[in-house]
N, C-alpha and C positions, 0 to 999 in steps of 0.2 A: 504494499500499499504506499502511498504517497505522503506519509506521515510527516516526514521531515520537511518537505516542501511546505506542508500545511503548517507545521510549527515555524518556520521562517516567515511565512505569510502572517501569521498572528503576531509575531514579535514586531514586524513592519508596521502593523496596524496599531499596535500598542505605543510604538514610538511616535506616529504622527496623530495619536487620538484626538488631542486638542483641535477642535475645528472641524473633525470629521464625525460628528455625532451620528450621521446616518449609517456609516460604515460599522461604527460600534453597536449601533442598534442591530443592524444586520447579523452582526457576529452573535449577539445575545440570542436573536431568534434561532439562529444555527444551532447554538448551544442548548436551547430548548428542545428543538426537534431531536437533536441527538439524545438528549435525555430520555426523551419519549420512546425511541427505538431501543434503547438500552437499559431500561427500568430495572431490568433483572440483574444487570451488572453494575450499575451506577446508583447508589442509594440516594435519597432525597437531602440527606445531610451533607454529604460530599458536593452535591449539586448545588446546594444553597451557598456554601461555603465559597466555592469556586466563582460565583458570580461577582465576586468583589472585584477582579481584574481580568482582563483579556487574556493575560500570560497563564494565570491561574486555570481559566477555562481551557484554554490550549493544552495545557499540561493534563488536565483530567481526561480530556478526549484522548490524548496520546497514551497514557497509561491504561485507559479502558481498551482501546485497541491492541495494545501490547499484551495486556491480561488475556483477551480473546485468543489472540494469536497463539500464546503459550498453552492455554487450555486446550484450544483446537489441535495442536501439535501433540500433546501430552495424550489425548484420548485417541487419536489416530494411531499413535505408536503403541498403545496399549493391546496386548495380545487379544485377550478374550474380554469383551465388553458385557456388561450387564444391559439388559434391554433399556433401562432407564438411562445409561450411558450414551446409548446410541442416540436416543431422543434429545438428550442435553447437547450432544455433539452436533445434531442437525440443527438444532435450535440456535446455537452459538454460530454455526456457519452462515445461518439465514441472516442473523443480525450482523455478522462482519461484513457479508456482502453487501447489505443496506449501508452500512457504515462506509465501505468504500465509495459507493455511488453518492452519498450524501458529501464527503470529503471532495470527491471529484467535482461534484457541482459547485462546491465553495471554491475550489481552486479556478475552476474555468470561468466563474464570474468576473469581470473586470473590476480591478481596484482603482478608484479615481486617484 
């Protein structure tokens, strides 16, 4: 996933956030959408704490994506899976695919 590009974009947005309220609001809406897609992996308390700054929101997004990557890899490499683990793996893969599309959308949107 293009998470490194995403982090760079978020840092650039943080630096020039003064005078760019619409971009900051767009990023907050993006973070809210991300939270809705990842409610099972991103708790409400972490979500609320992260809303203090763009960099903390970006960090939470990156950490969630990395966590899902690691869990997906762990479950894929596990020899014999329990039925619930197969369901969990499928759900994680679905969420990760949605995350990729969401981050891709954000990166493809033009920054003024």
